[in-house]
Structure formats: structure tokens, C-alpha cells
N, C-alpha and C positions, 0 to 999 in steps of 0.2 A: 124606274124613273129615277128621277135625279133628287136628292136632297138637296136644297139651296139656303145656304143663311145669310140675311141680311142684316147689317148692323146701321146705327142714324145716332144722333144725339140731337135733332128735330125735324119737325115734321115736315118744312118745307125740304128739306137735304131728301129725305124720304120719296116724297113727293115723284121727283125729277124721274123716279125708275119704277115708282109704284104700278102702273099702267101695265108695264110688262112682265113686273112681277105676278099679276095678275092674269096675263097671258100663259104665264109658263106653270101656275096654276090649274088654269081652265085645261093645260095639254097634260096634266095627271103627275107633275111635279112638287115634290113635297118642298114648300116655301114655310119657313120658320123666322123668328125676328127675334134678335139679342140686341136691345133697345139701351143704349146709355143715355139718358135724358140730362142734356146740358141745362141745369136748373136756371142759372143767372139767365138763359132765353125764354123767356113768356112761350115762346113756339113750340115749345117742347111740353108743354104741362097735360098736352093731350093726346102724348105719343103711342099709346099702347090702345090707341081706339083702330087702328087702322085694321084691325081682325083677323089677324093671323097668328099661328101659335109662337107664344111668346117661351124662348126657351133661357131667358135670363134677363134680369132690369140692374144695371148698373149706375147711380146717378153719379153724375159728376158734378162735383160743389161747385167748383172755381169759374170762373172765365176762361175760354180755351185762349186768349189771350196773357192770363198772368197763372195757368194752372203750371203747379210745379212738377220736375220730372218725378219725384217720387210718388204723388200720386196718378200722375200717366203712367207708370209702370205697373201699379198697385192695380189698378183699372184692367188694364190689359190683360196682367198676367190671369186675372179671373177669367177676363173674358174666353182666352185663350185655351185654359181649361175647360171651358163650358161648352165651346166650340168642338174641339178636339172629343170630346162623350160624345157628341153627339153626332158625330165621323159625316159630317157633311160631303159632298163630292163639289164643291163650290161655296166660297165665302165671296161676298159682295161689299165692300164699306161705301158708304156714301158719303160719308164726311172724312175724309181720309187724308186733308191736308195737314191736319194737329191735331193735337191731344191724344187722347189713346186711343182712340182707332191708327191714328200713322205710329202710336210705337205698337200698335199688336200687329201690324203689318211688318214693322219692321222683327218682330220676335221670331214671325213664321217663318222667313227667310231662310234662319239657320234651321228649320227642321226638316228632316229627312221623310217624314210622313205626313205634311202636311198636305190639303186639299188646295186647288188652284186660289190665289188670291187674288181678286180685280178691284181694283181702285175706280173710284169714279170722278169725272168731274162735277166740281161743286155749284160754278157758276159762268154766267156767259163771261164776266172777267177774271182773270186768274192770276196769281202769281206763279207763273208756270215753272219756272226757276225753283220753286220749292219743291215739285213731284221730282223734278226729273235729278237735284240733288239728292234727293232720298228715296229715290225709286226702289221702294219693298214690296212691288208687286210682279206677279204672271202676266198678268194683262191690266190693263187701262184703258176705261170706257171715255169718249168722248163723246158731245152732241151730236159733232155734223164731222163732213169732211174739213170744212173751213180751219176747224183747229190742226189738224195734222201740218201744218205750215209752224207751229210752233213745238214740234215734235224732233228731238235730236234725231239724227239717220240711226243711231244705234239702239235707237228704242223704238222703231218705226214697225217692226214685226210683232210687238206686244200691246201697242196704241190702237185700238180697235171704234172705229166712226158707227155708234151705235145708234144713235138717236132719241132725242129729246121727248120722251114718251108722254112728259105731263099735258102735253100741247095738243094731244087729240082731244082733249076735251072741249078745245075752244074750238068754237063755231064761227066763221067770219059774217059779218052781217053788211047787210046793203046800208050804208051810210049816205046823208047828204054831203057833197062838197065839203072844206070843212070853211070856207069862208061866209057859206050859208048857216052853216051848223051853229046857234045859239048856245049851244048846250053848256055846262060848266067844263072846264080845263082840269085834268087829274095830274095832278104829282106823286108820282111815287119816288120816297125819299130812302134816302141810305141809313147811313149812319154820322155825317159831319154836318152840321146846322152852320153855317157861315151871316155878317152882318148882309154879305153880298147875294147869297141867293134870299134871303126876304126883301132886298129892294129889289129883284127881280121881279118876283112875285106879282108884291105890291103894284109894281108897273105894267107887269101883265095883265091883271086884272083890268086895271084902269085902263089901258091902249083896247084890248080885247070886247071890252065892256060885258065880259061873261064871270060868275061865279072860278073861285078857284079850290078844286076839295083836294084834302091830302090825305094820304095814305103812306103810314109811318112803316119803317122797315118792322117787321115784326119783333125783332130783337132790340130795337133800340128807340122805343116806342114812345120816350119821353124826350130822343134828341131834339125834336122839330118841336117842342110844345109852346114854343114862341109866335109860332105861326097860327095857334089857337086864337089868337088875338086878332086876326086878321081872316081866317077861312077857315070852313067846314073841315071838321079831322071826324075821316071816316074807319070804319071800325076794322081792323085789321084782320079778325077773326071769320069774318065773311068772305064769300070768294071775289077774285080781283077779278075777273070775267062780269060778273053781275054790275060790279062797280063800272066798268069800262064802260058798257051799255048805256049808263046814263051819260057819258062825258064824249067829248067832241074831239080832245087832243089828251093824249099821254103824254108827260116830261119827266124826264130822270135824268138820271147821272149815269153810271154804268151797271146799272141793274140790271139782273134776268129779264124783269117785267118789260123791259122794252120788246125783246121776243116775243112774249103772250100777247100784247099792245098787235103787234104786227101779224102775228096771226090770225088774232080778232078782225083783220082789215081795217084797222084803227090809224088815221095820223100820231106818228110818234116824232119826238123830237128830241135829242139824248144834249146835255149839256156840258163842255167838256170839263167837269169836277171829278173828280172821285174816279178816275181812268174811263170816264165818257169817250173818249177818243176811241176808243176801241171798237167803235160802232164807225167810223168813219167811212170804211169801205160800201158802205150804202148812201153815204150824203145826208146822213139825219142829224150829224151833228155841229151845232153850232160855232161860228168862230169866236164868240166870247158869253159871256153870263148877260145877255142882252136880250129884254121884251119882245123888241123890234123883230129882232134875228130868229128868236123861237115862231113869231107870225107869220116872218116869210118861208120858213124851211117849212112850217105847215101847210101853208095855201097853195106850195107845189106837189103836194101830195095825191094826185087823182089824174084818171085814167089810166087806159090801158097799159100806154107805155110801163107807168109808174108798178101799176099790181104787177107788172110780168117783174122787174127790178127785184121786186118785195119777193114773191117766188120763188125765186133764183138763190137769194137769198137765204130766206127759209130751208131752202134743199141742202145749200151747203153747210148752215149754221145749224143746224137743229135733223139734220138725217133724211129731210123730206117736206113737200109741200103741202101733204096730203096727212087724211086723219089715220096714216097707217105705221106709224113711227113707234107704237106699242109692239104691232108683230116683228116690224123689223128690227127692234132693238131686243125683243125675246129670241129673235133667230141668231143676233149675235151671240146672246147669252150662251143658246146650245150650242152655238160650235166650239164655245170654252170647253165646253162639258164634254166632248168630242175629241179633245185635241189631247197629246199626250202630258202627260205631269212634267213638270219641269223640274231640275236637279237644284237640290240647295245650294244655298248662294257660297261660293268658295271663302276660307277664310282670309 
């Protein structure tokens, strides 16, 4: 059996792939963690509770958006030495778009004795050029075939549609039509608060005649505090699935939370902010920041034809529309273990 080491800086980046890692473990593979808790992010504080053997803990003290090259390189050097000492058969980098993990991937590309280095998609909306312009991986896992269209032709053989395994825990619930469901509306916030967002949700609550709950982003919990003057804030440490079950509609911007809501069978509307337009293919993005348009789109999301559209979208974007993504993803990881190792990058 193989030894697989995964890295991560926050719980949410690891959780995308955690169920697939559990499948690998159940198949007899030795799965270990090298953790780099991103201390400015509250979501990293319980990073060591996933239950795997921990071969290293390398805290990141500066925010990833401001970390200096020297700190990134210092942490990456320590991580590389720990990994090589463990002699893994594969390294899975769950937060490889920035910081020490990106630096670590770059270091390994020049190593003749490296194990396969596998990068991972971080969220539904990505700055794909960051990956392709600094492609320091043997293979790269994306959530589903939908994302292959963003892949340059020269990388197609290295990019693998694996599946967003964390969605397997979400059970689709039978719901009344949105127009009849008087439960609160849930806003899954991201990073940037604007006065236009505040006005939109105040207007939405008034027109819909429903409460609005706000679930802040785990890393940016203080950014939307002004909304606490108007709406109830939810505990971000509690499962999103539980909070969705109490609500009639999820509204967000470019957040991966939209995929979780769709998997739960929940009406979902995306605002055209913070790259929310990437969800346009499903027809759930409003034309503008407008409460009336939010309600219009939400009211259209019912019936067998709509359910079929959502299932097709989930199949493409998350690897499956069933609770088998973890197995499919583990299969893809095992297929990498069976591939010949790639040669080091030429100077």
C-alpha cells in the first residue's frame, strides 16, 4: 500500500478532499498530514483535529496575501525536508495557489527523487492563470469536467477531473416551493462588504417578508459586521448543511457554498459580485444587485425540469450528482499512484 501525505493551511481547503482521503485510508493506504496553519485565518485553529498522523506542523504567521518570499521559502524548505524523510508515494497540496505550498511545489519540480506532486483546486471560482502560469505539479485535481475548459491544451494530460468529495455528506431534502416557503433567507458572505450589498439585503428582507441570516466567510468574519445591525449572524463553526436546512434560499456571490446548496436541493441565487458570474451557465446569477431579481430567480427553481438541470450541472462541476464522489476521487488518486513518475523539470 502507498503512503500519501497531504498538506493544508485551513480546514476548508482540506475538507474538499478529506472524504476521498478517508476512502484511501479504508483501502489500506497510509495517509499522513503535514499542516501549515494559516494563523490569520480563524479556520486554521482546529487544523489538527482531522485524525490523521501528523508528520509536521509549520505555522504561517503572515496573511497569504502579504507573506514575503523569505517566509514562504523558509516554511517550504522545512516542509520539503519533512516530506522527503517520510518517503511518500504521493504528495497532495490542498492550498497550492499561494504561499508556502506554492513554493514547495516549485522546489519539488527540480528534484530527481520527488514523489508525484498533486495540486488541488481550491474553490469553484479560481484565478486559473495563477495555476497555469506557475504550473509546478505532476498532476492537478479539479472538481469536475466543467473546469477542463479552463485548462490549456498543453496541460490536459496532467489535469484530472476528480470530484468534490465533501459534497457526499450533503443529503438533498424535500422542500416546498420557494414562493410558499416562509423560512429565512441565508446569505453566505465572502470577503468584500459594500453599501450596495447592505441595501440589497435590507430591501430583500422587506420585499420577501422573511428574516435574513448571514453566514460570514470563515476567514473574513469581521468584514460584514455592519450587517449584524440588521440581521442575525450565524456561527461559522457550525455545519453549513445544518444552517441551510433552516432556510428557504441561499444567496451568495462567487462562493463554493452555492455548490453545497445546489447539492442540498436548495434554491440558490448568485449575485454578480466577486466573480459570481462564473455560475452563469446554470442561470442562477442575477443581472444586477437587485432584491426583486433575486426573488424572481428563486421562484423559478422548482419542478422536474429544473431539478434535471441542477443534476446535470452538479455532474459536470462536482464529478457526480450522487454521493459517490469520494470513491470516484479516491480512484483518481490511486490512478496517479499507478502512473510512472514524471522526470524533473528541465533547467
